[in-house]
Every structure is written in C-alpha cells, then in structure tokens.
C-alpha positions as CSV (number, residue, x, y, z in Angstrom):
1,M,-12.4,-28.6,-28.1
2,K,-12.2,-29.6,-24.5
3,P,-14.8,-28.0,-22.2
4,F,-12.1,-25.9,-20.5
5,H,-11.2,-24.4,-23.9
6,H,-14.8,-23.7,-24.7
7,L,-15.1,-21.9,-21.4
8,L,-12.0,-19.8,-22.2
9,V,-13.7,-18.6,-25.5
10,N,-17.0,-18.1,-23.7
11,N,-15.3,-16.0,-21.0
12,L,-13.6,-13.9,-23.7
13,V,-16.9,-13.0,-25.3
14,A,-18.5,-12.3,-21.9
15,N,-15.6,-10.0,-21.0
16,I,-15.9,-8.2,-24.2
17,A,-19.6,-7.6,-23.8
18,N,-19.5,-6.4,-20.2
19,F,-16.3,-4.5,-20.0
20,T,-17.0,-2.7,-23.3
21,V,-20.0,-1.2,-21.4
22,W,-17.8,-0.4,-18.4
23,F,-15.1,1.4,-20.4
24,A,-17.6,3.1,-22.7
25,L,-19.8,4.4,-19.9
26,T,-16.7,5.9,-18.1
27,F,-15.4,7.5,-21.4
28,W,-18.8,8.9,-22.2
29,I,-19.4,10.4,-18.8
30,F,-16.0,12.1,-18.6
31,L,-16.2,13.5,-22.2
32,E,-19.7,14.9,-21.6
33,T,-19.1,16.3,-18.1
34,R,-15.2,16.6,-17.7
35,S,-15.8,15.6,-14.1
36,V,-13.2,13.4,-12.3
37,F,-15.7,13.2,-9.4
38,A,-18.4,11.7,-11.6
39,T,-16.1,9.0,-13.1
40,G,-14.8,8.2,-9.6
41,L,-18.3,7.9,-8.2
42,I,-19.3,5.5,-11.0
43,A,-16.3,3.3,-10.1
44,G,-17.2,3.4,-6.5
45,I,-20.8,2.5,-7.1
46,Y,-19.7,-0.5,-9.2
47,L,-17.3,-1.7,-6.6
48,V,-19.6,-1.3,-3.6
49,I,-22.4,-3.2,-5.2
50,T,-19.9,-5.9,-6.3
51,A,-18.6,-6.2,-2.8
52,M,-22.2,-6.5,-1.4
53,L,-23.3,-9.2,-3.8
54,G,-20.1,-11.3,-4.0
55,I,-21.0,-13.8,-1.3
56,W,-24.6,-14.2,-2.6
57,F,-23.3,-14.8,-6.1
58,G,-20.9,-17.4,-4.7
59,S,-23.7,-19.2,-2.9
60,L,-25.7,-19.3,-6.2
61,V,-22.7,-20.9,-7.9
62,D,-22.3,-23.5,-5.1
63,H,-26.0,-24.4,-4.9
64,H,-26.9,-24.6,-8.5
65,R,-25.6,-26.0,-11.8
66,K,-22.7,-23.7,-12.7
67,R,-23.6,-23.7,-16.4
68,N,-27.2,-22.7,-15.6
69,M,-26.0,-19.8,-13.4
70,M,-23.6,-18.6,-16.1
71,I,-26.5,-18.7,-18.7
72,A,-28.8,-16.8,-16.3
73,S,-26.1,-14.3,-15.7
74,S,-25.7,-13.5,-19.4
75,L,-29.5,-13.3,-19.9
76,M,-29.9,-10.9,-16.9
77,S,-27.1,-8.7,-18.5
78,V,-29.2,-8.5,-21.7
79,I,-32.3,-7.5,-19.7
80,F,-30.5,-4.7,-17.8
81,Y,-28.8,-3.4,-21.0
82,A,-32.2,-3.3,-22.8
83,A,-33.7,-1.4,-19.9
84,A,-30.9,1.1,-19.9
85,L,-31.2,1.6,-23.6
86,G,-34.9,2.3,-23.3
87,A,-34.3,4.8,-20.6
88,Y,-31.6,6.5,-22.7
89,A,-34.1,6.8,-25.6
90,L,-36.9,8.2,-23.5
91,D,-35.1,10.8,-21.3
92,A,-33.3,13.9,-22.6
93,D,-31.4,14.5,-19.3
94,I,-29.7,11.1,-19.8
95,R,-28.7,11.9,-23.3
96,A,-27.3,15.3,-22.2
97,A,-25.5,13.7,-19.3
98,K,-26.7,16.2,-16.7
99,V,-24.9,15.2,-13.5
100,P,-27.5,16.5,-11.1
101,S,-30.3,14.5,-12.9
102,V,-31.7,11.6,-11.0
103,T,-32.5,9.8,-14.2
104,L,-28.9,9.9,-15.3
105,W,-27.8,8.1,-12.2
106,L,-30.6,5.6,-12.6
107,F,-29.4,5.0,-16.1
108,I,-25.9,4.5,-14.7
109,L,-27.2,2.0,-12.1
110,L,-29.1,0.0,-14.8
111,T,-26.0,-0.1,-17.0
112,M,-23.7,-1.1,-14.2
113,A,-26.1,-3.8,-13.0
114,G,-25.7,-5.5,-16.4
115,V,-22.0,-5.5,-15.9
116,I,-22.1,-6.6,-12.2
117,V,-24.4,-9.6,-12.8
118,G,-21.7,-10.9,-15.1
119,N,-19.6,-11.4,-12.0
120,I,-21.4,-14.7,-11.5
121,C,-19.5,-16.1,-14.5
122,M,-16.2,-14.7,-13.0
123,I,-16.9,-16.6,-9.7
124,A,-18.0,-19.8,-11.5
125,L,-14.9,-20.0,-13.7
126,P,-12.2,-20.7,-11.1
127,T,-14.4,-23.4,-9.5
128,L,-14.8,-25.0,-12.9
129,V,-11.0,-25.0,-13.3
130,T,-11.0,-27.1,-10.1
131,I,-13.3,-29.7,-11.8
132,L,-11.6,-29.7,-15.3
133,V,-7.9,-29.3,-14.6
134,P,-5.6,-31.5,-12.5
135,E,-4.1,-29.8,-9.4
136,D,-0.5,-29.8,-10.7
137,R,-1.5,-27.8,-13.8
138,R,-4.0,-25.4,-12.4
139,D,-1.6,-22.5,-12.0
140,K,-0.9,-22.7,-15.8
141,A,-4.7,-23.0,-16.5
142,N,-5.2,-19.9,-14.4
143,G,-2.6,-18.2,-16.5
144,L,-4.6,-19.1,-19.7
145,V,-7.6,-17.5,-18.0
146,G,-5.5,-14.4,-17.4
147,M,-4.4,-14.4,-21.1
148,V,-8.0,-14.6,-22.3
149,S,-8.8,-11.7,-20.0
150,G,-6.0,-9.8,-21.6
151,I,-7.3,-10.4,-25.1
152,G,-10.7,-9.2,-23.9
153,F,-9.1,-6.1,-22.4
154,L,-7.2,-5.4,-25.6
155,T,-10.4,-5.8,-27.7
156,T,-12.6,-3.9,-25.3
157,S,-10.3,-0.9,-25.0
158,A,-10.2,-0.3,-28.7
159,I,-13.9,-1.1,-29.3
160,S,-15.0,1.2,-26.4
161,G,-13.2,4.3,-27.7
162,F,-14.6,3.8,-31.3
163,L,-18.1,3.0,-30.1
164,V,-18.3,6.1,-28.0
165,A,-16.9,8.3,-30.8
166,W,-19.2,6.7,-33.4
167,G,-22.5,5.9,-31.7
168,G,-22.3,6.8,-28.0
169,M,-24.1,4.7,-25.5
170,V,-26.7,3.5,-28.0
171,A,-24.1,1.6,-30.1
172,T,-22.4,0.4,-26.9
173,L,-25.5,-1.1,-25.3
174,G,-26.7,-2.7,-28.6
175,F,-23.3,-4.3,-29.1
176,A,-23.2,-5.7,-25.6
177,M,-26.7,-7.2,-25.8
178,I,-25.7,-9.1,-29.0
179,F,-22.5,-10.5,-27.4
180,A,-24.2,-11.4,-24.1
181,L,-26.9,-13.4,-26.0
182,C,-24.1,-15.3,-27.9
183,V,-22.5,-16.2,-24.6
184,A,-25.8,-17.7,-23.3
185,L,-26.4,-19.7,-26.5
186,H,-22.9,-21.1,-26.6
187,L,-23.1,-22.3,-23.0
188,L,-26.1,-24.5,-23.9
189,F,-23.7,-26.7,-25.8
190,V,-20.8,-26.9,-23.4
191,P,-20.9,-29.9,-20.9
192,I,-19.0,-28.5,-17.9
193,D,-20.7,-29.6,-14.6
194,K,-19.3,-32.2,-12.3
195,P,-21.9,-35.0,-11.7
196,R,-23.7,-34.6,-8.4
197,S,-22.7,-37.0,-5.7
198,S,-25.3,-38.2,-3.3
199,G,-26.1,-35.6,-0.6
200,E,-23.8,-33.0,-2.2
201,H,-26.6,-30.4,-2.5
202,D,-28.9,-31.6,0.3
203,A,-28.0,-28.6,2.6
204,P,-30.4,-25.7,2.5
205,H,-29.6,-23.2,-0.3
206,R,-28.7,-20.2,1.9
207,I,-25.9,-17.7,1.7
208,D,-24.3,-19.1,4.9
209,L,-22.1,-16.1,5.6
210,V,-21.3,-17.4,9.1
211,G,-20.2,-20.8,7.8
212,T,-18.1,-19.2,5.0
213,F,-16.4,-16.9,7.4
214,R,-15.8,-19.8,9.8
215,L,-14.2,-21.8,7.0
216,V,-12.0,-18.8,5.9
217,T,-10.8,-18.1,9.4
218,G,-10.4,-21.9,10.1
219,I,-7.7,-22.3,7.5
220,S,-4.4,-20.9,8.7
221,G,-3.4,-17.7,6.9
222,L,-6.4,-17.8,4.4
223,F,-7.9,-14.6,5.5
224,A,-4.5,-13.0,5.3
225,L,-4.2,-14.2,1.7
226,I,-7.4,-12.5,0.8
227,L,-6.2,-9.3,2.5
228,F,-2.9,-9.5,0.6
229,S,-4.9,-9.8,-2.7
230,S,-6.8,-6.6,-1.6
231,F,-3.5,-4.6,-1.9
232,N,-3.8,-5.1,-5.6
233,N,-7.4,-3.8,-5.5
234,L,-6.5,-0.7,-3.5
235,L,-4.3,0.3,-6.4
236,G,-7.1,-0.8,-8.8
237,G,-9.4,1.7,-7.1
238,V,-7.0,4.6,-7.8
239,F,-6.6,3.5,-11.4
240,M,-10.4,3.1,-11.9
241,A,-11.2,6.5,-10.4
242,L,-8.4,8.5,-12.2
243,M,-6.8,6.6,-15.1
244,D,-9.4,7.5,-17.7
245,A,-9.5,11.1,-16.6
246,Y,-5.7,11.3,-16.7
247,G,-5.4,9.6,-20.1
248,L,-8.2,11.6,-21.7
249,S,-6.5,14.8,-20.5
250,L,-3.5,13.9,-22.7
251,M,-5.2,12.5,-25.9
252,A,-8.4,12.0,-27.8
253,V,-10.8,9.2,-26.9
254,E,-10.0,7.2,-30.0
255,Q,-6.3,7.4,-29.3
256,W,-6.9,6.5,-25.6
257,G,-8.8,3.5,-26.6
258,L,-6.1,2.4,-29.1
259,L,-3.4,3.0,-26.4
260,W,-5.3,0.7,-24.0
261,A,-5.6,-1.9,-26.8
262,F,-1.8,-1.8,-27.3
263,V,-0.8,-2.0,-23.6
264,S,-3.4,-4.7,-23.0
265,C,-1.1,-7.0,-25.1
266,A,0.8,-7.2,-21.8
267,F,-2.2,-9.2,-20.4
268,I,-1.8,-11.7,-23.2
269,L,2.0,-12.0,-22.9
270,S,1.7,-12.4,-19.1
271,G,-1.0,-15.1,-19.3
272,A,1.0,-17.0,-21.9
273,M,4.1,-16.9,-19.7
274,I,2.2,-18.2,-16.6
275,A,0.7,-21.0,-18.8
276,R,4.2,-22.0,-19.8
277,T,6.2,-21.6,-16.6
278,G,3.6,-21.5,-13.8
279,L,3.9,-19.4,-10.6
280,G,6.7,-21.1,-8.8
281,A,6.6,-23.1,-5.6
282,N,5.0,-20.3,-3.5
283,P,2.2,-18.3,-5.3
284,I,1.7,-16.2,-2.2
285,R,5.2,-14.8,-2.5
286,T,4.6,-14.2,-6.2
287,L,1.4,-12.3,-5.3
288,L,3.2,-9.9,-2.9
289,F,6.1,-9.3,-5.2
290,V,3.7,-8.4,-7.9
291,C,2.0,-5.9,-5.6
292,L,5.4,-4.3,-4.9
293,I,6.1,-3.9,-8.6
294,E,2.6,-2.4,-9.2
295,W,2.9,0.2,-6.4
296,A,6.4,1.1,-7.6
297,V,5.1,1.7,-11.1
298,A,2.3,3.8,-9.8
299,A,4.8,6.0,-8.0
300,V,6.8,7.0,-11.1
301,F,4.8,6.6,-14.3
302,T,3.0,10.0,-14.0
303,I,6.1,11.8,-12.8
304,Q,6.0,13.9,-16.1
305,S,3.2,14.5,-18.6
306,S,4.4,11.9,-21.1
307,I,2.3,9.6,-23.3
308,P,5.3,7.1,-23.7
309,L,5.8,7.1,-19.9
310,L,2.1,6.5,-19.4
311,A,2.1,3.6,-21.9
312,I,5.1,2.0,-20.3
313,G,3.6,2.3,-16.8
314,C,0.2,0.8,-17.9
315,F,2.0,-2.0,-19.8
316,I,3.9,-3.1,-16.7
317,W,0.9,-2.8,-14.5
318,L,-1.2,-5.0,-16.8
319,F,1.7,-7.4,-17.3
320,V,2.0,-8.3,-13.6
321,G,-1.7,-8.1,-12.8
322,P,-2.5,-11.7,-14.1
323,Y,0.2,-13.1,-11.8
324,A,-1.6,-11.7,-8.8
325,E,-5.0,-13.1,-9.9
326,A,-3.6,-16.5,-10.9
327,A,-1.6,-16.7,-7.6
328,E,-4.7,-16.2,-5.5
329,Q,-6.9,-18.5,-7.5
330,T,-4.3,-21.3,-7.4
331,A,-3.9,-21.0,-3.7
332,L,-7.7,-21.0,-3.0
333,Q,-8.3,-23.9,-5.4
334,K,-5.8,-26.0,-3.4
335,V,-6.7,-25.2,0.2
336,V,-10.5,-24.8,0.0
337,P,-12.9,-27.8,-0.3
338,F,-14.5,-27.8,-3.7
339,E,-18.1,-27.7,-2.4
340,R,-17.3,-24.4,-0.7
341,Q,-15.2,-22.8,-3.4
342,G,-18.0,-20.7,-4.9
343,R,-18.8,-19.0,-1.6
344,V,-15.1,-18.5,-0.7
345,F,-14.4,-17.0,-4.1
346,G,-17.4,-14.8,-3.7
347,F,-16.3,-13.9,-0.1
348,A,-12.8,-13.0,-1.5
349,Q,-14.3,-11.0,-4.2
350,S,-16.4,-9.0,-1.7
351,I,-13.5,-8.3,0.5
352,E,-11.1,-7.4,-2.3
353,Q,-13.7,-5.3,-4.2
354,A,-14.5,-3.5,-0.9
355,A,-10.9,-2.3,-0.9
356,S,-11.3,-0.5,-4.2
357,P,-14.2,1.8,-3.2
358,L,-12.2,3.0,-0.3
359,T,-9.7,4.4,-2.7
360,A,-12.2,5.2,-5.5
361,F,-14.6,7.2,-3.2
362,L,-11.7,8.8,-1.3
363,I,-9.4,9.6,-4.2
364,A,-11.9,11.0,-6.7
365,P,-13.1,13.9,-4.6
366,L,-9.6,14.4,-3.2
367,A,-8.2,14.7,-6.7
368,Q,-11.1,17.0,-7.9
369,F,-11.3,19.3,-5.0
370,V,-7.8,19.2,-3.4
371,F,-5.0,18.1,-5.7
372,V,-6.3,19.6,-9.0
373,P,-6.5,23.1,-7.4
374,L,-3.3,22.5,-5.5
375,M,-1.3,21.9,-8.7
376,T,-3.2,24.4,-10.9
377,D,-2.7,27.7,-9.0
378,G,-2.1,26.5,-5.4
379,A,0.9,25.9,-3.1
380,G,1.8,22.7,-4.9
381,A,2.2,24.4,-8.3
382,D,4.4,27.1,-6.6
383,A,6.5,24.5,-4.8
384,I,7.1,21.8,-7.5
385,G,5.4,23.1,-10.6
386,D,8.6,24.2,-12.3
387,W,9.7,20.5,-12.7
388,Y,6.6,18.5,-12.0
389,G,4.2,20.6,-14.1
390,R,1.1,22.6,-13.5
391,G,-2.6,22.1,-14.3
392,P,-5.5,19.7,-13.5
393,E,-3.7,16.8,-15.1
394,R,-0.7,17.3,-12.8
395,G,-3.0,17.2,-9.8
396,I,-4.2,13.8,-10.9
397,A,-0.6,12.7,-11.5
398,L,0.4,13.7,-7.9
399,V,-2.3,11.4,-6.5
400,F,-0.7,8.4,-8.3
401,T,2.7,9.3,-7.0
402,I,1.7,9.6,-3.4
403,T,-0.5,6.5,-3.3
404,G,2.3,4.5,-5.0
405,L,4.8,5.4,-2.3
406,L,2.4,4.5,0.5
407,G,1.6,1.2,-1.2
408,I,5.3,0.2,-1.3
409,I,5.6,0.7,2.4
410,V,2.5,-1.4,3.2
411,T,3.6,-4.3,0.9
412,I,7.1,-4.5,2.4
413,A,5.4,-4.8,5.8
414,A,3.2,-7.6,4.5
415,L,6.2,-9.5,3.2
416,R,7.8,-9.4,6.7
417,S,4.6,-10.4,8.5
418,K,3.7,-13.6,10.4
419,S,0.5,-14.0,8.3
420,Y,2.6,-14.3,5.2
421,R,4.6,-17.1,6.7
422,Q,1.4,-18.9,7.9
423,I,-0.4,-18.9,4.5
424,S,2.8,-20.0,2.8
425,A,3.0,-23.0,5.1
426,T,-0.7,-23.7,4.6
427,Y,-0.3,-23.8,0.9
428,A,2.8,-26.0,1.0
429,E,1.1,-28.6,3.4
430,A,-2.4,-28.6,1.9
431,G,-3.7,-31.8,0.2
432,T,-5.0,-32.0,-3.3
433,D,-8.3,-30.1,-4.0
434,G,-8.4,-28.6,-0.6
435,A,-8.9,-32.0,1.0
436,E,-6.8,-31.5,4.1
437,P,-6.4,-27.8,4.8
438,V,-4.2,-26.9,7.7
439,P,-6.3,-25.7,10.7
440,A,-5.7,-22.2,12.1
441,Q,-3.4,-22.0,15.0
C-alpha cells in the first residue's frame, strides 16, 4: 500500500478509538443523569480546550517529524485513558455519575484529554496530503479522508451504544486503549515524512501566534474562509449539545447507536463521491452551499417527533458535512505555504472549534431551563403544542428549528459578501502548494 493509504487506515483506527470514547461518555452521562445541561457542558469543555490548544498542536506538527507527533499523540491518549480508568475504579461518586461531584468532572476531563490529544493526528493528516498527493488531486484525496471518517463514525456509533449497554465506561476505555496502541505501532512502519531541506527547521520551535495570524491576514480572504468554515461548527455545537439528548428521548441507547451507524453511511457515500468527482472549480462556494443545506435541515428535521424524520435529517447533515471539510482543506493546502500549514490548520481548528462552544454552552442551559419548561407546561406548549407537540423533547426540537432559521439568514449574507468574492479570487489565482498566495488588499 502507498503511504497515503496506510495513513487512511491508521486514521480510521484512531477515529474509532477516540470517538468511541466521546460518544460513549456522552451516552453514559445522559443515561445516568438525564441532564441535557451535563451533556452540553461536556461538549463545551471539549470544544474550549480544543480551541485553546489548536495553534500549539499545529506548531508541534510544523516543528517536528509528523509521524513522531502522531505516535506521541496516540501514546498520550493511552496514558489519559488509563488514568481515567483507574479513577473510575477507585471512586464511587464517578461510578454513580453524581453531577455535583468534583471527582466525576475530573474523570470527564481525563477522558476528554485522551480524545483531545488525538487532534494532533487530525492536524497532521491534511499537511501530509500536501506532501503525498499532487495538487490537482488533493480535493479527491480529501474526499477519501472524509469517507474514512464516515466509516469511523459508522463503526463508532454502533460500538459506543453497545459498549455502554454491556460494560459501561470500563469496557469503553479498555477498548480505546487497545486501539490507540495499535495506531502507534502501525505508524512505526509507515514512511510518510518529507525529507528535510537545509534550514527548513532552523527557526526557533515556538508557537508563533503573531506570525501565524500575520500570515492568515496577509492572504486575501483567508481569514474569511476560516470564518465561513465556522458556520458549520456553530451548527455542530447545537448538535453536540442536544442531539444525543433528543435521540435518546425517542429510543433506547442500543437503537440510537444503531441509527447513527446507519446514517453514518452518508459519510462514506459523500466521501466516495468527492473522491470521484472532486469539489468543482470553487471549493469556497461549495462550502457555503453546504452550510446553507445544513441549516435548512436543522430547521425542519425536528418539526415532529418522528424517528424516520430524525434519521433523514441526520443522513443529509452527515452527507454534506465532508464537502465542507474537504473544501476548506483543499483551499488551505493550495494557498498556504507548506512549512506553515500545521500552524494554519491548528489556527483554523482553534477558530472553528471556538464557534461550537458558543452554541454548546449557550444552547444547553437555554434548552434545559427555558425551552424544555416552555414546551412542557409553559406558553409555548399552549401556543403551538397542539401541532408541534408537548414535553421536554419538544423543547429540544424547538431549539433546532430556531437555530436552523437563523443560520440560513447568516449563510445567505455570507454568499453575498465581499469576503466571499475575495477568497474565491485568491484560490483561483494561487500557485501550486501555496507558493504564490495573493496578498491582502
């Protein structure tokens, strides 16, 4: 197999290890506490820490051998999962999922740290696509990356539900530790690094936030591209905070896991289509049209308490998601110099992930303390309950509808903006491998 294909397989196993923990922890907390606020807080903690560490992770990727950083990332995940498992075994408050308990939240932080450190691999992978794949085929290669992520989503969704039902967090953490070790061992045998050129790494190994920000703002429209990608993450924050609570209100955890396994086939189908057809002449336009579709789906898929409607909405959302991710990666790989790509991808991850906590932290308490009572026995239930439905699940559904409508308005404004025209022109005029980016006007 070519190194790129080895990386795809390795990325698949890493995704299964880390996102099984993410799904399972969310499932377990909600089933033990029935608290939308708790699941939303977990999502917010994850996204805030990811946003804080993105640029640092990108600097590590730029300044060190990428394979070595990916191996270190997997081994650190193993260490954090082992520490979380030990805490779970020793503390009864953790096993009982007592929300006021400090040790429970320390356990959550340890567990999420194992997932978060895996982001180093996610930052390194698109920079390795730049090394291993010619520029005219990178959009299709990024589609393959999205397809592999979809397979991981499918597998993770099913595995998480059954692991929680069968062995709780003990089985989940043990499973993840084994898979993360396999990832590190496999990378030892994959030659993936570009040979160092003289002086390439002579600069001090610092985070260089100022230099990275100067580069991002110095390429016309690049900062706008990152902000456009954040639209997708704003919706992601709503989904991360509320989707599991909504789905588990309609079905058992095993059924919810199997439903996610089914709808995650959309990821695979989408990635395969991108790998075959590419993203078109203007990936930025593709990105914003994808955002428009996602927000429209969010506005209507919870309009009634329907498992088929829920499945269709999730399928469409997952199908168009890889287009947004591949579009951003393809544009950045072309307009950003290779030696800075790790930091720029890390910067983009920080900005984009910072968007999700805004919705996760805002939406979870709003849903718990405002919309759930509103649609259970409040004014909302009296006004629209006869056709929209009543109860806590209908309160969560109303949040999806409102945020979807607001997102449609924002995305239409972005499509009509000057920034959209600037980044589209920058992409069209950029040289191969980011050699000649268009300066900001």
